[in-house]
C-alpha positions in Angstrom: 239.0 19.7 -26.5 242.5 21.5 -26.6 245.1 18.7 -27.4 247.8 20.6 -25.3 249.1 19.3 -22.1 246.6 16.5 -21.4 246.9 15.0 -17.9 246.2 11.3 -18.1 246.3 9.2 -14.9 246.8 5.6 -15.4 245.5 3.2 -12.9 248.4 0.3 -12.6 250.8 2.1 -14.9 254.0 -0.1 -15.8 257.0 0.6 -18.2 256.1 -1.9 -20.9 252.6 -0.1 -21.7 254.1 3.3 -20.8 256.5 2.8 -23.6 253.9 1.8 -26.0 251.6 4.9 -25.1 254.5 7.2 -25.6 254.6 6.4 -29.4 251.1 7.2 -30.1 249.9 9.9 -32.4 249.9 13.0 -30.3 251.5 11.5 -27.5 254.0 14.4 -27.2 251.2 16.3 -25.6 250.2 13.9 -23.1 251.4 13.8 -19.5 251.0 10.3 -18.1 250.7 10.1 -14.1 250.8 7.0 -12.1 247.9 6.0 -9.8 249.2 3.0 -8.0 251.7 1.0 -9.8 251.2 -2.4 -11.3 253.2 -4.0 -8.4 250.9 -2.5 -5.8 247.6 -3.4 -7.6 248.6 -7.0 -9.0 251.4 -8.4 -7.2 250.3 -8.3 -3.4 248.4 -10.6 -1.1 245.3 -8.7 -1.6 243.8 -6.4 -4.2 243.8 -2.8 -2.8 240.3 -1.8 -3.7 239.6 0.0 -0.5 242.7 2.0 -1.0 241.9 2.8 -4.6 238.5 4.1 -3.7 239.9 6.3 -0.7 243.4 6.9 -1.2 243.1 7.0 -5.0 240.3 9.6 -5.0 242.3 11.6 -2.8 245.3 11.7 -4.8 243.2 12.7 -7.9 241.4 15.4 -5.8 244.7 16.8 -4.7 246.3 17.0 -8.1 247.0 20.6 -8.6 246.4 20.7 -12.5 243.3 19.7 -14.7 242.9 16.1 -15.2 241.7 15.3 -18.6 241.3 11.2 -18.3 241.5 8.5 -15.9 242.4 4.9 -17.6 243.4 1.5 -17.2 244.3 -1.5 -19.4 244.3 -4.3 -16.6 241.5 -6.3 -15.4 240.3 -6.7 -11.9 240.4 -4.5 -9.9 241.2 -1.8 -12.4 238.4 -2.3 -14.9 235.8 -2.2 -12.2 237.0 0.9 -10.3 237.4 3.1 -13.1 233.8 4.3 -13.3 234.0 5.1 -9.7 237.5 7.1 -10.0 236.0 9.1 -12.8 232.8 10.0 -11.3 234.5 11.0 -8.1 236.2 13.8 -9.8 233.3 14.7 -12.4 234.8 13.2 -15.6 232.3 11.4 -18.2 232.0 7.7 -17.6 230.2 4.7 -18.4 228.3 3.5 -15.3 229.5 1.0 -12.7 226.5 -1.1 -13.3 227.2 -1.3 -16.9 230.6 -2.5 -16.3 229.4 -5.1 -13.7 226.8 -6.3 -16.2 229.8 -7.2 -18.1 232.2 -8.5 -15.6 230.1 -10.5 -13.0 229.6 -13.5 -15.0 226.4 -14.7 -13.6 224.9 -11.3 -14.3 226.2 -11.0 -17.5 224.7 -14.4 -18.5 221.5 -13.4 -17.4 221.5 -10.1 -19.8 223.1 -12.0 -22.7 220.4 -14.6 -22.6 217.8 -11.9 -22.9 218.9 -10.9 -26.3 221.0 -13.8 -27.6 219.7 -16.9 -26.0 220.8 -19.2 -28.9 224.4 -18.3 -28.4 224.4 -18.7 -24.5 225.3 -22.0 -22.8 223.0 -23.6 -20.1 224.3 -22.0 -16.8 223.6 -21.7 -13.1 224.8 -19.9 -10.1 226.7 -22.0 -7.5 227.3 -21.6 -3.8 230.6 -23.5 -3.3 229.9 -23.2 0.6 226.7 -25.4 0.4 226.5 -28.1 3.1 225.7 -31.0 0.6 226.9 -30.0 -3.0 226.0 -33.2 -4.5 222.5 -33.0 -3.3 221.9 -31.0 -6.3 224.5 -30.9 -8.9 224.0 -27.7 -11.0 224.2 -29.1 -14.6 224.6 -32.6 -16.1 228.5 -33.6 -16.3 230.8 -32.4 -17.8 230.5 -28.7 -17.1 232.9 -25.7 -16.4 232.7 -24.2 -12.8 234.4 -20.7 -11.9 233.9 -17.8 -9.7 231.7 -15.2 -10.9 234.7 -12.9 -10.5 238.2 -14.0 -11.4 240.7 -13.7 -14.4 242.7 -15.7 -16.8 240.6 -18.7 -15.9 241.8 -18.6 -12.3 240.0 -21.1 -10.0 238.2 -22.4 -13.3 237.7 -26.2 -13.5 236.3 -28.6 -15.9 234.3 -31.3 -13.8 233.2 -34.7 -15.2 231.9 -36.5 -12.2 231.1 -36.2 -8.4 234.8 -36.6 -7.5 236.1 -33.8 -9.7 233.2 -31.5 -8.8 234.0 -32.0 -4.9 237.7 -31.6 -5.8 237.1 -28.2 -7.6 234.7 -26.8 -4.9 237.3 -27.7 -2.3 240.0 -25.8 -4.1 237.6 -22.8 -4.9 236.6 -22.6 -1.2 240.2 -22.2 -0.2 241.0 -19.7 -2.4 238.0 -17.7 -3.5 238.4 -14.9 -1.0 241.3 -13.2 -3.0 238.7 -11.9 -5.5 235.4 -12.2 -3.7 236.2 -9.7 -0.7 237.3 -7.0 -2.9 234.7 -7.7 -5.6 232.0 -7.5 -2.9 233.3 -4.0 -1.8 232.7 -3.1 -5.5 229.3 -4.5 -5.6 228.3 -2.7 -2.5 228.7 0.6 -4.3 226.4 -0.4 -7.2 222.7 -0.5 -7.9 222.0 -4.1 -8.0 218.7 -6.1 -8.8 217.5 -8.4 -6.0 218.5 -11.7 -7.9 222.1 -10.4 -8.2 222.4 -9.2 -4.6 222.1 -12.9 -3.6 224.9 -13.9 -5.9 228.1 -12.2 -4.6 231.6 -12.8 -5.1 231.7 -15.9 -3.0 229.5 -17.5 -5.7 230.3 -19.4 -9.0 228.8 -20.0 -12.0 228.6 -23.5 -13.9 228.3 -23.5 -17.5 227.8 -26.2 -20.0 231.1 -27.0 -22.2 231.2 -24.6 -25.3 235.2 -25.2 -25.8 234.6 -27.2 -29.0 235.6 -25.1 -32.2 237.5 -22.0 -32.8 238.1 -19.3 -30.1 238.5 -15.6 -31.1 238.0 -12.1 -29.4 236.7 -9.1 -30.9 238.2 -5.8 -29.7 235.6 -2.8 -30.0 234.4 0.0 -28.3 230.9 2.1 -27.7 230.6 5.5 -28.6 227.6 7.7 -29.2 225.3 4.8 -29.4 227.6 3.0 -31.9 229.3 -0.3 -31.2 232.5 -0.5 -33.4 234.6 -3.7 -34.0 238.0 -3.0 -34.9 239.9 -6.2 -34.7 239.5 -9.8 -34.4 242.1 -11.9 -32.6 242.3 -15.9 -32.7 242.8 -17.7 -29.4 244.6 -21.1 -29.5 244.7 -23.5 -26.8 246.9 -26.4 -25.5 247.3 -28.7 -22.6 244.9 -31.0 -20.6 241.6 -30.6 -22.2 242.9 -27.6 -24.3 242.3 -25.7 -21.2 245.2 -23.1 -21.3 246.0 -20.6 -24.2 248.9 -21.2 -26.2 248.8 -18.0 -28.3 246.7 -15.0 -29.7 247.1 -14.6 -33.3 246.1 -11.6 -35.4 244.3 -11.1 -37.7 241.7 -13.8 -37.3 241.6 -16.4 -40.1 237.8 -17.1 -39.5 235.3 -16.7 -42.4 234.1 -13.3 -42.9 230.5 -14.3 -42.5 231.3 -15.8 -39.1 232.8 -12.5 -37.9 230.0 -10.5 -39.3 227.5 -12.7 -37.1 229.7 -12.3 -34.1 229.6 -8.4 -34.6 225.9 -8.5 -35.0 225.5 -10.5 -31.7 228.0 -8.2 -29.9 226.0 -5.0 -30.8 222.8 -6.4 -29.6 224.3 -7.3 -26.1 226.1 -4.2 -25.8 223.2 -2.1 -26.4 221.2 -4.0 -24.1 223.6 -3.8 -21.4 223.8 0.0 -21.7 227.8 -0.1 -22.0 228.9 3.4 -23.4 231.8 5.5 -24.3 234.5 3.0 -23.5 236.3 0.1 -24.8 235.6 -3.6 -24.6 236.7 -7.3 -25.8 234.2 -10.0 -26.0 235.2 -13.8 -26.8 233.4 -16.3 -28.9 233.6 -19.9 -30.0 232.5 -20.9 -33.5 231.8 -24.5 -33.9 232.8 -25.5 -37.4 230.6 -28.6 -37.5 227.4 -27.1 -36.7 228.2 -23.4 -37.5 227.2 -22.5 -34.2 228.3 -19.4 -32.4 228.8 -19.4 -28.6 229.5 -16.4 -26.4 232.2 -16.9 -23.7 232.7 -13.7 -22.0 232.8 -9.8 -22.0 235.7 -7.8 -20.6 235.4 -3.9 -20.1 239.0 -2.9 -21.2 241.4 -3.1 -24.1 243.4 -6.5 -24.0 247.1 -5.3 -23.3 248.1 -8.8 -24.8 246.8 -7.7 -28.2 248.2 -4.1 -28.3 251.6 -5.5 -29.8 249.9 -7.3 -32.4 247.9 -4.3 -33.5 251.0 -2.4 -33.6 252.8 -5.0 -35.8 249.9 -5.5 -38.4 247.9 -2.2 -38.1 250.7 0.3 -37.2 249.6 1.5 -33.9 249.0 0.1 -30.2 245.2 0.1 -29.5 246.0 2.1 -26.2 244.8 4.8 -28.7 241.5 3.8 -28.6 241.2 3.7 -24.8 242.7 7.3 -24.7 240.8 8.9 -27.4 237.4 7.5 -25.7 238.5 8.8 -22.4 239.4 12.3 -23.9 236.0 12.3 -25.7 237.6 11.9 -29.0 237.0 9.9 -32.1 239.3 6.5 -31.7 240.3 6.8 -35.6 242.5 3.5 -35.4 244.4 2.7 -38.4 244.1 -0.5 -40.6 246.9 -2.8 -41.8 249.3 0.1 -41.9 252.0 -2.0 -39.9 255.1 -3.8 -41.0 253.8 -7.2 -41.0 251.0 -9.5 -42.2 250.3 -11.2 -39.1 251.5 -11.3 -35.5 251.0 -13.4 -32.4 251.5 -13.4 -28.8 252.9 -17.0 -27.7 252.6 -18.1 -24.1 255.3 -20.6 -23.0 253.8 -22.9 -20.3 254.6 -25.7 -17.9 252.1 -28.1 -16.6 253.5 -29.1 -13.4 255.1 -27.6 -10.6 259.1 -27.1 -10.7 262.0 -24.8 -9.7 263.2 -22.1 -12.2 267.2 -22.8 -12.2 268.0 -20.3 -15.1 266.4 -17.2 -16.8 268.0 -15.1 -19.5 270.2 -12.1 -18.4 269.0 -8.9 -19.9 271.9 -8.8 -22.3 270.8 -12.3 -23.6 267.3 -11.1 -24.0 268.7 -8.0 -25.8 270.7 -10.1 -28.3 267.6 -12.2 -29.1 265.6 -9.3 -29.6 268.4 -7.9 -31.7 268.3 -11.0 -33.9 264.6 -10.8 -34.2 263.7 -7.3 -34.3 260.0 -8.0 -35.0 259.9 -9.7 -31.4 259.6 -8.8 -27.8 260.2 -11.4 -25.1 259.0 -10.9 -21.5 260.0 -13.4 -18.7 257.2 -14.0 -16.3 259.3 -16.0 -13.6 262.4 -15.3 -11.7 265.5 -17.7 -10.8 265.0 -19.7 -7.7 261.2 -19.6 -7.5 258.8 -22.4 -7.3 256.2 -22.1 -10.2 253.4 -22.8 -7.7 254.3 -19.5 -6.0 253.1 -17.5 -9.2 249.8 -15.7 -8.7 246.5 -15.9 -10.7 247.4 -18.6 -13.0 245.0 -20.9 -14.6 244.2 -24.1 -12.9 246.0 -26.3 -15.1 249.4 -24.6 -16.1 252.2 -22.0 -15.4 253.0 -19.2 -17.6 256.9 -19.0 -17.9 257.2 -16.3 -20.6 255.3 -14.3 -23.4 256.8 -13.7 -26.9 255.3 -11.1 -29.4 256.3 -11.8 -33.0 255.5 -10.3 -36.2 255.7 -12.4 -39.6 254.4 -12.6 -43.0 252.3 -15.7 -42.5 251.2 -18.2 -39.7 253.9 -20.6 -40.7 256.6 -18.1 -40.5 255.2 -17.2 -36.9 255.5 -20.7 -35.8 258.9 -21.1 -37.3 260.4 -17.9 -35.6 258.7 -19.0 -32.1 260.4 -22.3 -32.2 263.7 -20.7 -33.2 263.6 -18.1 -30.4 262.6 -20.9 -28.0 265.7 -23.1 -28.9 267.9 -20.0 -28.3 266.2 -18.9 -25.1 268.3 -20.0 -21.9 265.1 -20.6 -19.7 265.5 -23.7 -17.5 263.5 -25.5 -15.0 264.5 -28.3 -12.4 262.2 -31.0 -11.0 261.2 -30.5 -7.3 263.2 -32.7 -4.9 261.0 -35.5 -3.8 
């Protein structure tokens, strides 16, 4: 393909990721076009899937020039609509079915079990609207329950007895429609096997607990029948039952032989699913005591959370992988060419509802980032808001801010994080009784 003047439509384009993509090799010849903004896609009362599939396709077809790629780095609904958008304008794409085989949590578990049963926990489909939920509890307590489609552990609950199970189901019934309705619209566009047609977006999956051990994410891609893993990131948790992420750290400190085994499992599963010509990431737990490996989930996109970590350590944002695949090129991702030996994304969390009484000004953030030039700080809340008004949080915490930091060692990462937190003028007030 001629590298000049590539027109690239980005579904959910935002300034932070656009600034990263503009630094990529060859980006001077890229023309980035917004196809719905981040705010339109992720900060509304509903996910505009119908609008994406009607108005979005109309906008693409009305574009006066040649379209070279349609990409996205967000999770639902972006990751699941990309095959439909690309197919509508004749661009090469992995199939919608292969994406859903990864992102429909129950369907994905069935396929994972076909080729990697030893690494898949016991699981069962659950209808949260059943008349008598206690008549047949799906698994022995304790277990996790979550919708077959959600993100960031939204509506995911660790249940330990009948009371917590009923409480989880009540909350899920009240709020599952936010994802279920638009996800069902996407499911209606796919060729589904009968057993999956019966488990639509208003269903959940119950899974045996597999959170013991060390969690990590493999970032990779499928191209020309190859499954390539180019980076492994550790995921550290905190909070009640260690249910919330505290930071992502790169590179992983897992033993090389464990990563090699995870990579082998990944290749078997992605080949079995039939996913192709696109990026993915896949999450695992390694139980140090038993040396067992458990597969958590698969996402059909790059992780935007990991992009700055790759830049700090390897010298390039991994948007390059996403774009080169969409442009039918070799990703050619660098290795250890960055300025730092390690990097992390820290997530500052709070575990009960509160009022945001003070956030940093833009000048204060710029001053901190000037003092720590190896860092980026993003505030996720606004002054005067209640934390409970934040959208799509996990079931146990609220995310106040994220900090990307580079360093020469994990200890230095932790030290810099604590220093920045002490200087960060972000304040909460308890709610009035």
